[in-house]
C-alpha positions as CSV (number, residue, x, y, z in Angstrom):
1,M,0.0,0.0,0.0
2,A,1.3,3.4,-0.9
3,D,0.8,6.4,1.4
4,Y,0.7,9.9,-0.1
5,H,2.0,12.9,1.9
6,S,2.2,16.6,1.4
7,P,4.7,18.2,3.8
8,T,3.9,21.9,4.0
9,V,5.5,25.0,5.4
10,V,3.9,28.4,5.9
11,Q,6.0,31.5,5.8
12,P,6.6,33.9,7.5
13,T,5.9,33.4,11.2
14,I,2.4,34.7,11.9
15,P,2.2,37.3,14.7
16,D,-0.1,36.1,17.5
17,R,-1.8,39.5,17.6
18,D,-2.9,39.2,14.0
19,M,-5.0,36.0,14.7
20,T,-8.3,35.7,16.4
21,P,-8.4,33.0,19.1
22,L,-10.6,30.9,16.8
23,E,-8.2,31.2,13.9
24,R,-5.3,30.2,16.1
25,L,-7.2,27.3,17.5
26,L,-8.2,26.0,14.0
27,L,-4.8,26.5,12.4
28,S,-3.1,24.7,15.2
29,H,-5.2,21.6,14.5
30,I,-5.2,21.9,10.7
31,L,-1.4,22.2,10.8
32,D,1.4,21.7,13.4
33,C,2.7,24.9,15.0
34,E,5.6,26.1,17.2
35,P,6.0,29.3,19.1
36,D,8.4,31.6,17.3
37,G,9.1,34.9,19.1
38,D,5.8,36.8,19.3
39,G,4.1,34.5,16.8
40,F,3.7,31.0,15.5
41,Y,5.4,29.0,12.8
42,F,2.9,26.7,11.1
43,Y,3.8,23.6,9.2
44,S,2.8,19.9,8.6
45,E,5.1,16.9,8.1
46,T,2.4,14.9,6.3
47,G,-0.1,17.4,5.1
48,P,-2.9,19.7,6.4
49,S,-6.0,18.1,7.9
50,D,-9.4,18.7,6.4
51,G,-11.2,17.2,9.4
52,I,-10.4,18.1,13.0
53,E,-11.7,17.3,16.5
54,L,-11.8,20.0,19.1
55,P,-12.8,20.2,22.8
56,L,-16.2,21.9,22.9
57,D,-15.3,24.1,25.9
58,E,-12.2,25.3,24.1
59,L,-14.1,26.0,20.9
60,R,-16.8,27.9,22.6
61,T,-14.3,30.0,24.5
62,A,-12.4,30.8,21.2
63,L,-15.7,31.7,19.4
64,S,-16.7,34.0,22.2
65,A,-13.3,35.7,22.2
66,S,-13.5,36.1,18.4
67,D,-17.0,37.5,18.1
68,G,-17.2,40.8,16.4
69,V,-14.1,40.3,14.2
70,P,-15.2,39.4,10.6
71,S,-13.6,36.2,9.5
72,T,-14.1,33.1,7.4
73,A,-13.3,30.9,10.3
74,Y,-16.0,32.3,12.5
75,D,-18.7,32.2,9.9
76,Y,-17.9,28.7,8.9
77,V,-17.8,27.2,12.4
78,I,-21.0,29.0,13.5
79,A,-22.9,27.7,10.5
80,R,-21.9,24.1,11.4
81,L,-22.0,24.2,15.2
82,A,-25.1,22.0,15.8
83,P,-26.4,21.5,19.3
84,G,-24.6,18.5,20.8
85,G,-25.7,16.1,23.5
86,A,-25.4,17.0,27.1
87,D,-22.5,14.6,27.6
88,D,-20.5,15.7,24.5
89,T,-17.0,17.0,25.3
90,H,-15.6,17.2,21.7
91,I,-16.9,18.1,18.3
92,E,-15.7,17.1,14.8
93,I,-15.5,19.8,12.2
94,D,-15.3,18.9,8.5
95,L,-13.3,21.6,6.7
96,S,-13.6,20.1,3.2
97,G,-16.3,22.8,2.4
98,T,-13.8,25.6,2.8
99,S,-10.1,26.2,2.6
100,W,-7.7,27.1,5.4
101,E,-5.9,29.4,2.9
102,F,-9.0,31.7,3.3
103,I,-8.2,31.9,7.1
104,L,-4.7,33.0,6.3
105,Q,-6.0,35.6,3.8
106,D,-8.2,37.1,6.6
107,I,-5.1,37.3,8.7
108,V,-3.2,39.2,6.0
109,R,-6.1,41.6,5.5
110,R,-6.1,42.6,9.1
111,S,-2.3,42.5,9.7
112,R,-0.3,45.7,9.9
113,T,3.0,43.9,9.3
114,L,2.2,41.1,6.8
115,D,1.5,41.9,3.2
116,H,1.6,38.3,2.1
117,I,1.9,34.7,3.3
118,T,3.4,31.9,1.2
119,V,2.6,28.2,1.5
120,V,4.9,25.6,-0.1
121,S,4.0,21.9,-0.2
122,A,5.8,18.9,-1.5
123,F,3.9,15.9,-2.9
124,T,5.6,12.6,-1.8
125,C,4.8,8.9,-1.7
126,T,6.1,5.9,0.2
127,K,6.4,4.1,-3.1
128,M,7.8,5.4,-6.4
129,R,4.4,6.0,-8.0
130,P,4.4,8.2,-11.1
131,D,1.6,10.4,-9.7
132,G,3.1,10.5,-6.2
133,F,5.7,13.3,-6.5
134,G,5.6,17.1,-7.2
135,G,4.8,20.2,-5.3
136,M,2.9,23.4,-5.1
137,A,3.5,27.0,-4.1
138,V,0.7,29.4,-3.1
139,L,0.9,33.1,-2.6
140,I,-1.7,34.7,-0.3
141,T,-2.3,38.4,-0.3
142,A,-5.2,40.6,0.9
143,D,-6.6,40.6,-2.7
144,A,-5.8,37.2,-4.1
145,I,-4.8,33.6,-3.6
146,K,-2.5,32.3,-6.4
147,G,-1.1,28.9,-6.7
148,K,1.0,26.9,-9.2
149,S,1.9,23.2,-9.0
150,T,4.9,21.5,-10.6
151,Y,2.4,20.0,-13.1
152,D,1.4,23.6,-14.1
153,I,5.1,24.6,-14.5
154,L,5.8,21.6,-16.7
155,E,2.7,22.4,-18.9
156,D,4.1,25.9,-19.2
157,F,7.5,24.6,-20.3
158,L,5.8,22.2,-22.8
159,A,3.7,25.1,-24.2
160,E,6.8,27.3,-24.6
161,E,8.7,24.5,-26.2
162,S,5.8,23.8,-28.6
163,V,5.8,27.5,-29.7
164,C,9.6,27.7,-30.0
165,S,10.0,24.4,-32.0
166,A,7.2,25.2,-34.5
167,P,8.6,25.8,-38.1
168,P,8.4,29.5,-39.0
169,N,6.4,28.6,-42.2
170,A,4.3,25.8,-40.7
171,S,1.2,25.1,-42.8
172,S,-1.0,24.2,-39.8
173,H,-2.2,26.7,-37.3
174,V,-3.6,25.9,-33.9
175,L,-6.9,27.7,-33.3
176,L,-7.8,26.3,-29.9
177,A,-6.1,24.7,-26.9
178,L,-7.7,23.6,-23.7
179,D,-5.2,24.8,-21.2
180,E,-5.5,23.4,-17.7
181,A,-4.1,26.5,-16.0
182,S,-6.9,28.6,-17.6
183,V,-9.5,26.1,-16.6
184,K,-8.2,26.3,-13.1
185,Q,-8.8,30.1,-13.2
186,E,-12.2,29.6,-14.7
187,V,-13.2,27.3,-11.8
188,G,-12.9,30.2,-9.4
189,V,-15.0,32.4,-11.7
190,V,-17.7,29.7,-12.0
191,I,-17.9,29.0,-8.2
192,E,-18.1,32.7,-7.4
193,S,-20.8,33.4,-9.9
194,D,-23.0,30.3,-9.2
195,P,-24.7,30.2,-5.8
196,A,-25.2,26.4,-6.2
197,F,-21.4,26.0,-5.6
198,A,-21.1,28.5,-2.7
199,A,-20.2,25.8,-0.2
200,L,-17.2,24.7,-2.3
201,A,-13.8,26.4,-2.3
202,P,-11.9,26.7,-5.6
203,E,-8.9,25.1,-3.9
204,A,-11.0,21.9,-3.3
205,V,-10.9,21.3,-7.1
206,T,-7.7,19.5,-7.5
207,D,-5.3,19.4,-10.5
208,A,-6.3,15.8,-11.1
209,D,-10.0,16.9,-11.2
210,I,-9.2,19.5,-13.8
211,R,-7.0,17.1,-15.9
212,S,-9.7,14.5,-16.0
213,A,-12.4,17.0,-16.9
214,C,-10.2,18.5,-19.7
215,I,-9.6,15.0,-21.2
216,A,-13.3,14.2,-21.1
217,V,-14.3,17.5,-22.8
218,A,-11.6,17.1,-25.4
219,E,-12.7,13.6,-26.2
220,H,-16.4,14.5,-26.7
221,A,-16.1,18.0,-28.2
222,D,-17.2,18.3,-31.9
223,L,-15.6,21.4,-33.4
224,A,-16.4,20.6,-37.0
225,E,-18.7,23.6,-37.4
226,E,-16.2,26.0,-35.8
227,Q,-13.4,24.6,-38.0
228,G,-15.5,25.0,-41.2
229,A,-16.3,28.6,-40.2
230,A,-12.6,29.4,-39.5
231,R,-11.6,27.8,-42.8
232,F,-14.2,29.9,-44.7
233,R,-13.0,33.2,-43.0
234,A,-9.4,32.4,-43.7
235,A,-10.2,31.7,-47.4
236,L,-12.2,34.9,-47.7
237,R,-9.4,36.9,-46.1
238,A,-6.8,35.4,-48.3
239,I,-8.9,36.3,-51.4
240,R,-9.2,39.9,-50.3
241,E,-5.5,40.1,-49.6
242,A,-4.8,38.8,-53.1
243,E,-7.2,41.4,-54.6
244,R,-5.5,44.2,-52.6
245,R,-2.1,43.2,-53.8
246,R,-3.3,43.0,-57.4
247,S,-4.9,46.4,-57.2
248,Q,-1.6,47.9,-56.1
249,I,0.2,46.3,-59.0
250,D,-2.4,47.5,-61.5
């Protein structure tokens, strides 16, 4: 059996004063953390958790202390904090409906010292599986969350190589390419514009999801009509260019 891991580091150290008690509590369970000066260094040796268990008393205390500070963490937990039994001492919180990167973005927005946070992850596997290795880098600012995986970088390299190696007088011209990086950007636009997907974070859509979808769309797309229209427009433009050239000679 192969185990997949994603060791992750968050930089820089996040000042304690920039986090609400609830954000600190959640992040310390999603990731590992160590005190570093007046803040905390967050990391994970195997990968961030998308499901955590918290002591109810500790969670309620953190919620109360964080009330009044707008945050993704507060809204998400409150919406999912169902009344428990009288004897319950812990609660499980499923974080798959959001992304902890949004918690970090809230921290950047409020911080007077941080203008960005970076998250770097390695993709590793206990066996040498072809899909078990790679990585991702994410930049979080007050206005955006941007990420690129090693797969994205390789696709960029391949696209550049394709353009550079094309003969200058090639007789075939590419009209359309379904680029996975652009589809990834479109995912965020679709989720933001469609209320039906409001509970899903764009980061929950993986590179594997996007690749599988692109393959399926490419296999079933019929572009015969578009190709014919492009061929007609190109022919018409070529005829007009020939007429223009002839009129100049005459």
